[in-house]
C-alpha positions as CSV (number, residue, x, y, z in Angstrom):
1,V,37.9,18.5,124.6
2,G,37.2,16.1,127.3
3,R,39.2,16.3,130.6
4,C,41.6,18.9,129.4
5,N,42.4,21.8,131.8
6,R,40.8,24.7,129.9
7,L,41.3,28.4,130.5
8,S,38.4,30.6,129.5
9,V,39.4,34.1,128.5
10,H,36.2,35.0,126.8
11,H,34.7,36.8,129.8
12,H,36.0,38.7,132.9
13,L,39.1,39.8,131.1
14,A,39.4,42.8,133.4
15,S,40.1,40.5,136.3
16,I,43.5,39.6,134.7
17,G,44.2,43.2,133.6
18,A,43.2,42.6,130.0
19,D,40.5,43.5,127.5
20,T,39.4,42.1,124.1
21,R,42.6,43.2,122.5
22,I,44.1,40.0,124.0
23,T,42.5,38.2,121.1
24,T,41.7,40.9,118.6
25,G,44.9,43.0,118.8
26,P,48.3,42.3,117.2
27,W,49.3,38.7,116.9
28,R,52.4,39.4,118.9
29,I,50.3,40.4,121.9
30,S,48.1,37.3,121.6
31,Q,51.1,35.1,121.4
32,Q,52.6,36.6,124.5
33,W,49.4,36.0,126.4
34,S,49.2,32.5,125.1
35,R,52.7,31.8,126.3
36,A,52.0,33.3,129.7
37,F,48.9,31.0,130.1
38,F,50.9,28.0,128.8
39,T,53.7,28.5,131.4
40,H,51.3,29.4,134.3
41,L,51.1,27.0,137.3
42,S,47.5,26.1,136.3
43,Q,49.0,24.1,133.3
44,A,46.1,24.9,131.0
45,D,45.9,22.5,128.1
46,A,43.6,24.8,126.1
47,I,42.4,28.4,125.9
48,L,38.8,29.2,125.1
49,Y,38.4,32.7,123.6
50,R,36.3,34.9,121.4
51,G,37.1,34.5,117.7
52,R,39.2,37.2,116.2
53,R,37.1,37.4,113.0
54,D,33.8,36.5,114.6
55,P,33.5,37.7,118.2
56,S,30.1,36.0,118.5
57,S,31.7,32.6,118.3
58,L,34.1,30.9,120.6
59,S,37.4,29.4,119.5
60,L,39.6,26.8,121.2
61,A,43.4,26.8,121.0
62,I,44.8,23.5,122.1
63,H,48.3,23.2,123.4
64,E,50.4,20.1,122.4
65,R,50.5,18.8,125.9
66,A,46.7,18.1,125.6
67,G,47.4,15.5,122.9
68,P,47.2,12.4,125.2
69,K,44.0,13.7,126.7
70,I,41.9,14.2,123.6
71,T,40.5,12.1,120.8
72,V,40.1,13.4,117.3
73,T,37.2,12.2,115.1
74,P,37.5,13.0,111.4
75,L,34.2,14.4,110.2
76,G,35.0,14.7,106.5
77,G,35.1,17.7,104.2
78,L,32.5,20.3,103.9
79,S,31.9,19.3,100.3
80,E,30.7,15.8,101.3
81,P,27.0,15.2,101.1
82,H,26.5,14.5,104.8
83,Q,27.9,18.0,105.5
84,A,25.3,19.8,103.4
85,E,23.4,21.3,106.3
86,L,26.5,22.5,108.0
87,L,27.9,24.0,104.8
88,A,24.5,25.8,104.2
89,A,24.6,27.2,107.8
90,I,28.1,28.5,107.3
91,I,27.2,30.1,103.9
92,R,24.2,31.8,105.5
93,R,26.1,33.0,108.6
94,Y,29.1,34.4,106.8
95,H,27.4,35.5,103.6
96,V,29.7,33.3,101.6
97,V,29.5,33.2,97.8
98,I,30.8,30.1,96.1
99,V,32.4,30.8,92.7
100,Q,32.9,28.0,90.2
101,C,36.5,27.8,88.9
102,R,37.2,26.8,85.3
């Protein structure tokens, strides 16, 4: 994301009266926080937060209003030869097992 107004909620959650449940708790709670950030005067275009399934990684939720400010570059599918290293890294990191279908 280039010049989007990003809101980082992956640290210092206590300063806004929250904790990690803001992203790991029930979806309803996460959606309420997202809506509050969206309507806040800061007009955040995106929210940077710790991943629900992998707290060691950061995730980025991009609001629709950011559309004119970003450029999307297709990188192709993970099964394409030029993605072999990335796919291997994902398999190692998440202990993925690929099963052949018949």
